[in-house]
C-alpha positions in Angstrom: -0.2 0.1 -0.3 1.2 3.5 -1.1 -0.1 6.9 0.0 1.0 10.4 -2.0 0.7 13.7 0.1 0.8 16.8 -2.1 2.5 19.9 -1.1 1.1 23.0 -2.8 3.6 25.5 -3.4 2.9 26.8 -7.0 6.0 25.9 -9.3 7.8 24.6 -5.7 5.1 22.4 -5.4 5.9 18.3 -5.0 4.8 14.9 -3.6 5.4 13.0 -1.0 5.4 9.5 -1.9 5.3 6.9 0.8 5.2 2.9 0.7 7.4 0.1 0.3 10.7 -0.5 -1.7 9.0 -2.0 -5.1 6.8 1.2 -5.6 9.8 3.9 -5.3 11.2 3.6 -8.8 8.1 5.4 -10.3 7.9 7.9 -7.8 11.7 9.0 -8.9 10.8 9.8 -12.7 11.8 13.1 -12.2 15.4 12.2 -12.3 15.0 10.3 -15.6 18.2 11.7 -18.0 19.9 13.5 -15.3 23.2 13.1 -12.9 22.5 12.4 -9.5 24.9 12.8 -6.6 23.6 10.9 -3.5 24.6 12.0 -0.4 24.3 9.6 2.6 26.2 8.9 5.8 28.6 6.3 7.2 25.8 4.3 8.7 23.2 4.4 6.0 25.3 4.2 2.3 26.6 1.0 3.3 23.2 -0.1 4.2 21.1 1.2 1.3 23.2 2.9 -0.8 23.2 0.3 -3.5 19.3 -0.1 -3.1 18.8 3.4 -3.6 21.1 3.5 -6.6 19.2 0.7 -8.4 15.8 2.5 -7.6 17.5 5.9 -9.0 19.1 3.9 -12.0 15.8 2.1 -12.9 14.0 5.8 -12.9 16.7 6.7 -15.9 19.4 8.5 -14.0 23.4 8.1 -13.4 24.6 8.0 -9.9 27.5 9.2 -8.0 28.0 8.8 -4.2 29.2 11.2 -1.7 29.8 9.8 2.0 29.8 12.1 5.1 30.8 10.9 8.8 27.5 9.8 10.7 26.6 12.2 13.4 25.1 15.5 14.2 28.7 16.9 14.0 28.8 16.6 10.0 26.0 19.5 9.9 28.7 21.8 9.6 30.4 24.5 7.2 33.2 22.0 6.8 31.2 19.4 5.3 29.6 21.6 3.1 33.0 22.7 1.7 33.6 19.3 1.0 30.6 18.3 -0.6 30.9 21.4 -3.1 34.6 19.7 -4.1 32.8 16.5 -4.4 30.4 18.1 -6.8 32.4 19.7 -8.7 34.4 16.7 -9.1 31.8 14.5 -10.3 30.7 17.2 -12.9 27.5 18.3 -11.3 25.9 20.9 -13.4 22.6 22.9 -13.2 20.5 19.8 -14.4 21.9 17.6 -11.7 20.0 16.3 -8.8 21.4 16.1 -5.2 19.9 13.2 -3.6 19.5 13.0 0.3 19.7 9.4 1.5 19.5 9.4 5.5 18.0 11.0 8.2 17.6 14.6 9.2 21.3 15.6 9.5 22.0 14.6 5.9 18.6 15.8 4.6 19.4 19.5 6.0 23.4 19.4 4.8 22.5 18.0 1.5 19.6 20.4 1.0 21.7 23.1 1.7 24.1 22.1 -0.4 21.5 21.7 -3.2 20.5 25.0 -2.7 23.5 27.1 -2.9 25.4 24.8 -5.4 25.4 26.8 -9.0 22.7 29.0 -7.1 20.4 26.1 -6.7 20.1 22.8 -8.4 17.4 20.2 -8.2 16.9 18.1 -4.5 15.4 14.8 -3.9 14.6 13.7 -0.2 15.0 10.1 0.3 14.5 10.0 4.0 15.5 6.6 5.7 14.8 7.6 9.3 11.1 7.9 11.0 12.2 11.5 12.4 12.9 12.6 8.6 10.1 10.8 7.2 7.4 13.0 8.8 9.4 16.1 9.6 12.7 17.4 8.5 12.2 16.0 4.6 9.0 17.9 4.5 8.9 21.8 4.2 12.2 22.9 2.5 14.4 23.8 5.7 17.9 23.1 5.3 21.1 24.3 7.0 23.8 23.6 9.1 25.0 24.2 12.8 27.2 26.8 14.0 29.2 26.4 17.7 26.7 29.1 18.9 23.3 27.0 17.8 21.5 24.5 16.0 20.6 25.4 12.5 21.7 29.2 12.2 22.9 28.9 8.8 20.7 28.1 6.0 18.0 28.2 3.3 14.5 27.8 2.5 14.6 25.2 -0.8 12.1 22.6 -1.4 12.7 19.4 -2.8 11.5 18.3 -6.2 10.1 15.2 -4.4 10.0 13.4 -1.2 10.5 9.5 -1.6 9.8 7.8 1.8 10.8 4.0 1.2 9.3 2.4 4.7 11.1 -0.7 4.2 14.2 1.3 5.3 12.4 1.5 8.8 13.0 -2.3 9.4 17.1 -1.7 9.9 16.6 1.5 11.7 18.0 1.0 15.4 15.4 0.9 18.1 16.6 4.0 19.7 16.7 5.9 16.4 13.0 4.7 15.5 11.8 5.6 19.3 13.4 9.1 18.7 11.4 9.6 15.6 8.2 9.4 17.5 8.9 12.3 19.4 7.9 14.2 16.1 4.7 12.0 15.5 3.4 12.7 18.9 4.1 16.5 18.4 1.7 16.5 15.1 -1.0 15.3 17.6 -0.5 17.9 20.0 -0.3 20.9 17.6 -2.7 19.8 15.2 -4.8 16.9 15.3 -6.2 15.4 18.4 -7.6 12.3 16.7 -4.4 11.5 15.4 -2.9 11.8 19.4 -6.1 9.4 20.5 -5.4 6.9 17.5 -1.7 6.8 18.5 -2.6 6.4 22.4 -4.7 3.3 20.9 -1.9 1.9 18.8 1.2 1.9 21.0 1.8 -2.0 20.2 1.5 -1.1 16.8 3.8 1.5 16.9 6.4 -0.9 18.8 6.0 -3.3 16.0 6.8 -1.2 13.5 3.5 -2.3 11.8 4.1 -0.9 8.1 0.4 -0.8 7.3 -0.5 1.7 10.5 3.2 3.4 10.0 1.7 4.3 6.5 -1.1 5.8 7.7 0.5 7.8 10.4 3.4 8.8 8.5 1.2 10.5 5.6 -0.9 12.2 8.0 1.9 13.8 9.8 3.5 15.0 6.2 0.1 16.1 5.4 -0.3 18.6 8.8 3.4 19.5 7.8 2.2 20.2 4.2 -0.9 22.0 5.5 1.3 24.5 7.7 4.1 24.8 5.2 1.4 26.0 2.3 0.3 28.6 4.5 3.6 30.1 6.0 6.6 28.5 3.8 9.1 30.7 5.6 7.9 30.6 9.1 6.3 34.3 9.3 4.0 32.8 11.8 1.9 29.8 11.9 4.8 27.7 11.1 6.3 28.3 14.2 4.0 25.6 15.9 6.1 23.0 14.5 8.8 23.8 17.0 6.6 23.0 20.0 9.1 21.5 22.4 12.3 22.8 20.4 13.3 25.7 22.1 14.3 23.6 25.1 15.1 20.7 22.9 17.5 22.4 20.7 19.3 23.9 24.0 19.6 20.4 25.2 21.0 19.4 22.0 23.6 22.1 22.2 25.3 21.9 25.6 25.3 18.4 25.2 27.7 19.1 22.2 25.0 16.7 20.2 26.4 13.3 21.8 23.9 12.5 24.6 20.6 12.8 23.1 19.3 12.3 20.1 17.1 14.7 18.4 13.7 13.2 19.2 14.9 12.5 22.8 15.7 16.1 23.3 12.2 17.3 22.0 10.5 14.8 24.5 12.3 16.7 27.2 11.4 19.9 25.8 7.6 19.0 25.3 7.5 18.0 28.7 9.0 21.5 29.9 6.5 23.0 27.5 3.7 21.1 29.0 4.6 22.6 32.4 5.1 25.9 31.0 1.7 25.6 29.0 -0.6 25.0 32.2 0.7 27.6 33.7 0.6 30.2 31.1 -2.4 29.0 29.2 -4.5 26.9 31.3 -3.3 23.9 29.3 -5.7 21.3 31.1 -3.6 19.1 33.7 -5.3 15.9 32.4 -4.2 16.8 28.7 -0.6 17.2 30.0 -0.4 13.9 31.7 -1.7 12.0 28.4 1.2 13.8 26.4 3.6 12.8 29.0 2.1 8.9 29.2 2.2 8.9 25.5 5.8 9.6 25.3 6.6 7.5 28.3 4.7 4.6 26.6 6.5 4.6 23.1 9.9 4.7 25.2 10.6 8.3 25.0 12.6 10.2 28.0 10.9 12.5 29.8 14.0 14.0 32.1 17.7 14.3 32.2 19.9 11.6 32.2 21.9 12.2 35.1 22.7 15.9 36.3 21.0 18.6 34.4 23.0 21.3 32.9 23.4 24.7 34.6 20.8 26.9 34.1 22.8 29.5 32.9 24.3 27.3 30.1 20.5 26.3 29.4 19.4 29.8 29.2 22.0 30.8 27.1 21.4 28.2 24.5 17.9 29.0 24.5 18.6 32.5 23.7 20.3 31.5 20.3 17.0 30.0 19.4 15.7 31.6 16.0 12.5 32.5 17.8 14.0 34.9 20.0 13.5 38.5 19.2 15.5 41.2 21.2 16.6 38.6 23.6 13.3 37.9 24.7 12.4 34.0 24.3 9.2 33.1 22.4 7.7 29.9 23.0 5.2 27.6 21.4 2.7 26.5 24.1 -0.2 24.2 24.2 -3.9 25.4 25.0 -5.2 21.8 24.8 -4.3 18.6 22.6 -4.5 19.5 18.9 -4.2 23.6 19.7 -0.9 25.4 20.5 -0.3 29.0 20.2 3.0 30.6 19.1 5.3 33.6 20.1 4.5 33.3 23.9 6.5 35.0 26.4 7.4 33.4 29.9 8.9 35.0 33.0 12.3 33.8 33.8 11.5 32.8 37.3 8.9 30.3 35.7 11.4 29.5 33.5 13.8 28.3 36.3 11.0 26.7 38.1 10.2 24.3 35.8 13.7 23.3 34.6 13.4 21.5 38.1 10.9 19.3 37.1 13.5 17.6 34.1 15.5 16.1 36.3 14.8 12.1 37.4 13.9 12.0 41.3 
């Protein structure tokens, strides 16, 4: 079974194709007669590079490869320079296509290279993680990190197609898979109470990676993000709701040097934090807050820091680098109820400090 979700952005419109490997060559028809540079990391390329290349070749493309080290550290300007060099060495021209095969790091990095090489060449997303399928591969945000913060360099650059081969989830390590469920749960909190209730009722299907159920879930998450992006492509307002839990989550990633928590794990702690703030600032019902925490815990996501929490000063400084900060004032996405949030919310620093204490186990 396959699903197609369309993102309507005028001349930048594209489809998100979700399904098993056997259906993917047809979804890659836009690469016919073009040279592709397949960018992946040192974990994904050995596992899925041959299969991806076969899909692209069957669609009529010629394919070269470029591999970066696995890990968030590769989302850097140094890796951008290396990929520019490889693109030039392989003769990529303005008709060529950069293909991102991997998780969110690869998609962000390869997308930024595609958006800036020769002032922009075509870009195809082939996400291999649940998190990338439901979130980072859709919407056109690309970029890299600086030491001062995450995603501070980047461009909005839409792919020509997203091809989500659900077969790749079969080899995804358990921790990586569970990390992706954080973004799935987020969509229920910010937009769709029915999706949230479905997730609550289908924890066993999520745990077993039931492909039929995941097809529906991934398609629904992509449809939600597509709807938001269609209304606010460049994050002038509404698109900020996609960052629920991310102000604290990105800070956690930064202060831990991107090597302690996976993205979804950090965002889960951030959603726990945002739930507390939401209750006190917007009256987020306590029953709803507890349901969100219970679902995150039920799928195996952490609600609190591992060990000692970083210093508040370090956390506050990291949050201040968040792109939603305005004139030094933090802006949070906070929940009104499951299925509805508000963006641009200011919170007193005393409350920010107080609730940080709830993020330490015990």
